[in-house]
C-alpha positions, 0 to 999 in steps of 0.5 A: 510879516514874512512871506515864508518861515521855515520851522525847524532847522535840521537837514530839511529845514536848513535846505529850505531855507538856503534855497529861499535865501537864494531866490532873495525871498522873504524867509525867517528860519526858527529852530532851537538849534542848527543841525537837528540830528545830523549834528550828532556825528558817529564813531565807527572804527575801523572804517576808512573815512571815505566810505562814509558820507557824514551828513553831519558834514552836509548840513554844516556846509549849508549852515555856513553858506547861510550865514554868509548870505546872512539870513535872518534866524530866530532861535527857540522852539515854536509851540504852535502854527495856526490859521490868520488872516491872510497866512500863519500865525507862528508862536514860539514857546516864550511867547512871541508871535511872528506872522507869515503867508506860507509854512514849512514845517521841518520839526524832525522826530525824537528817538525813544530811548532805550532806558538802561544804564550806557546808553547815553555813553554809547550813543553813536560810539557802539550805539546807532539809530538808523540801520539804513544809515550805516548797514553797508559799515557793518559787512562781516561784523556782528551787530544787536537790534534792540527792538520789537515789532516791524520796525526791529525786524525790517532794521534786522532785513537791512543789515543782513541785507548789507552782510551784517550778522544781525541777531533780534531780541527773541520773545520774552527777552530785554536789553539790561545793560550796554558798556564798552565802546565802538566796535567792542559792546558788550549787551546784557540780555535778560530772558527767560533763562536767565542774564547772558552777555554779548559781545557785538560790533554795534547795537541799533535802537529800534525802537519806534521815534515819535514825531515832533507834529505837535505845533500843527496838531488840529491844523493839519492831517496827522496820521494814527501815529502823530506824523504829518500826512503829506502828498508828492510835493510835500503839501498838507491838508491845510493850503500854505502849509508844506511839511518835510523831512522826519516829520512826514509820513514818509520819513526816511531817517536819512540826511539826503533824503530829508534835504531833498523833501526840503528843496522840494517843500521850497519849490512847492511854497513858492508855487502857493506864494506866487499863485501857480 
C-alpha cells in the first residue's frame, strides 16, 4: 500500500508528486501520460518569446526532475476511486487495483469541441482555449469568441480588457468552418442573413469544458456540472481524498494556478497522513 496516490499527470498532479518525492513520501503517480493539456504548445506569430511564459516548459521541467529522482509512475487511466480498509482502492481501466491511505485527484478537464471543419488543423495554431492565458498577447488584434452564454461573455470581456478587438457570435449565428493559420484565420459564420467570412487574428473556443471527475463520482461531492467541490485547502467532502487543478470547482485553466493547487493539495494530504 502506498501512502499517497496521485491520479493525473498534468500540472497539478506533477507538482503534487514532485513535492511528495522531495519529502521522501511513498507516492505513486497514475496517469495515461505526463503533461496534461500543457503538452500542447501554442503557435503565436509575431510575438516575442520572452513575452510568453509557456506552461508546457514548466511542466516539462517538473517531469524531468521527477524522472531524475526516480519516482514511481503507473501508466494508465483510472476508472474508479473508492473507499477501502485503511484508505482507498484505485481501480485502473485495465483492471489492476492499487491501495493508498490518501489520494489526490488531478485529472483535469476536457475541452468541448466546436465540431467544425478546420478545428483540428488550427488547434493552438489560430484556435485557442483559455482567454485568460492568451488575452494579453492580442493587443490591437481582432478575435472571434466562439460560444454562447456566460463563459463566452467572460472570455470576450477578458480579451477586450487586454486591448483586443473581440467579437462574439450574435444571436442566431453559428460557426460553420475555420481555415488559415496563426495570425490569419478565416472564420465562416452563418446567421439569419446568410453566411459571411470573417478575417481575424485568432479564434477562441469558449464552449464549456467538462470535468474528468468520473472516478470519484459517488465518493466525493460534485457540483451540478460535475466539478469536484473542494475547500480552500483542496479537501473534498471525503476525508483523505483531495483534488486539485481543473477537475475542481475552482478551476481556472491556467498552468500556474493548477501547479499552486497541486502543491496545496499535497500539503493538506501530508497533514492528513500525519494526523494533524
